[in-house]
N, C-alpha and C positions, 0 to 999 in steps of 0.2 A: 640507192637513190629512192626518194619517196615514190610510193605507188598510189594508185587511185583507191585501193581498198584499205583504209586505215582501221585496224582492228581495235586498238586501245591507246588512249593518250593520258598522260599525267601532266598537269600544269603546275609549275612552281612559280609563284609571284612574290617579289619583294616590293612592299609598298613604298611609295616615294619617301625619300629621306628629307627631313626638314632642312630648310635653308638657314644657316646661322646668320645672326644679324651682322651687317657690315660694320667694321670699325676702321679707323684710320690706319691701324697697324696690321690688319688681317684682311686677306683677300677672300671674298665670299666664294664659296664653292657652289657648283651647280647641284641642284636636287635631281635625283634620278629614280627611275622605276625600271625594274628588270623583270623580264618574263622568260622562262625556259619551258619549252614543251618537249617532253619525251614521248615518242610514239613508237609502238611496236606494230608493224604492218602485218597483214595477212600472209605476206611472203617471208616473215621472220626477220625483217629489217628493223634495226633500231635507228630512228631518226631523232636528232637533237637539234632543235631550233632555238636560237637566242634572239631576244629583242630587248633593246634598251632605249628609253627616252629620257632626255634631260631638259632642264629648263633653260640651258644655254650651252653653247659649244663647249665640249669637254672630251677628254680622251676616255674611251671605254674599251676595255680589253677583256672580253669574256672567253672562258676556255673550259675544257673538260679534262680532268686528270684521271680518267679511268684506265686501269691496267687490265689487259686481257691475256689469259693463258688458254689458248684454243684446245689444249689437250685435256682440260677439265680440272676440277677441284682435286687437289692432292698431288698433281704433277709438279715436281719441284723446279722445273726449268722450261724456258721458252727457246733454249739454244737450238732445238731441232726444228723450230718453225721456219718455214721458207718465206722470205720477205722480198717484196719489190717496192721501191719508193720511186715515184715518178719525179725525180729531181736530178739535175746535172750539177747542182751546187749545194753547199751547206755552209753554216756559219761556224767558223772555228771559235773555240773558247780558250781562255787562259786557264791557269792552274786552279782558279777559283770558280770555274764553270761560267764565267761571264763572257759573252761574245765580244769579239774585238775585230776591228778592221773590215776589210772587204770580204765578200763571199769567196769561198775556195772551191775549185772543181773537185768532184768526187772521183773522177776517172783516175785509175791507177792507184787508188788508195783503198783501205779497208772500209771506207765510208761509202763505197759505191754499191748501191742496191738497185741500179738501173736494170740489171738482169737478176734473176732469182738466185739468192744465196741464203743459207741458213744463218740465223742470227748469231749462233755460236761459232761459225766457221772461221771468222777472223777477229773475234772479240779480244783475243790475247795477242794480237799482232804487235810488233815493236813499232808503235805509232804514238806520238805524243798525245794526240787528241783522245785516244782510247785509254792511255795510261792515266792522264790527268782526271778523266771522268770515271775511271774504274769501270769502263764499258761504254756503251752508247748513251749519250745524253746531249743530243745536238738537234738544232733546227735545220731542216732541209727546205730549200727554196724550190717551190713546186714548179714544174714545167706546164703551166697552164695560164690562160689569160686571167689577169687580175680581176677579181670580182665575179668571175664566171664559175658556176658549179662544175667541178671536174674531179676525176679520181686522183687521190693523193698516194694511197698505198694499197697493196694487196698482200695479205698474210694468210698462211695455211699451216695446219698441223698434220703431219704424216700419221699420227696416232689415231686421230678421229676423222680426218677428212674435212673438218670444219674450215671454211674459208671466210675471211673477213675482208671486205673492201671498204675503204674510208673515202668519202667524197666531201669536198669542202669548197667554199667560195673564197677562202682565205689564201694568202700568199705562201704560207709555210706550214710545215707539220713537224712535230717534235718526236724523235725516236728516243725513248728512255728505257734503258736496260742496264742496270748496274750489277756488277759482279760481286760486290761485297758490301 
């Protein structure tokens, strides 16, 4: 979580996009401006803050697709990383990795990271969700109040002792780890 001592920030800004002229056959899209601030704090925390403004109500879904191997460069696998996800449910996907239907409970399945497990411990389990995704590639519905900043995950490497905790004000977190 952000601290009071901000060591260094990088700001990326996308200027507003032009609004196309309206026509009888085309719906005018909203113009938007996006700002992302990356901050490395004095405590070694990486904070990413997103902001978007639009000229009219529109859907905005900003995300980060960083992948982390806490054992360092050159380590071929994260299977030995210990992971906790603060979520009792996840979104099942079909064979094409598209979520479908209602959320499913993680309890009693290899999707359960409510207690510490290594990522590789159950990745090869005989479980459709893991087989179809060739590993983990699922959204977890977080156990926290909607819109409130709270912990989503905790991951650690036994080789380096590095610990990463992820905090968000969003309702879900994606675990992506493909085996092939």
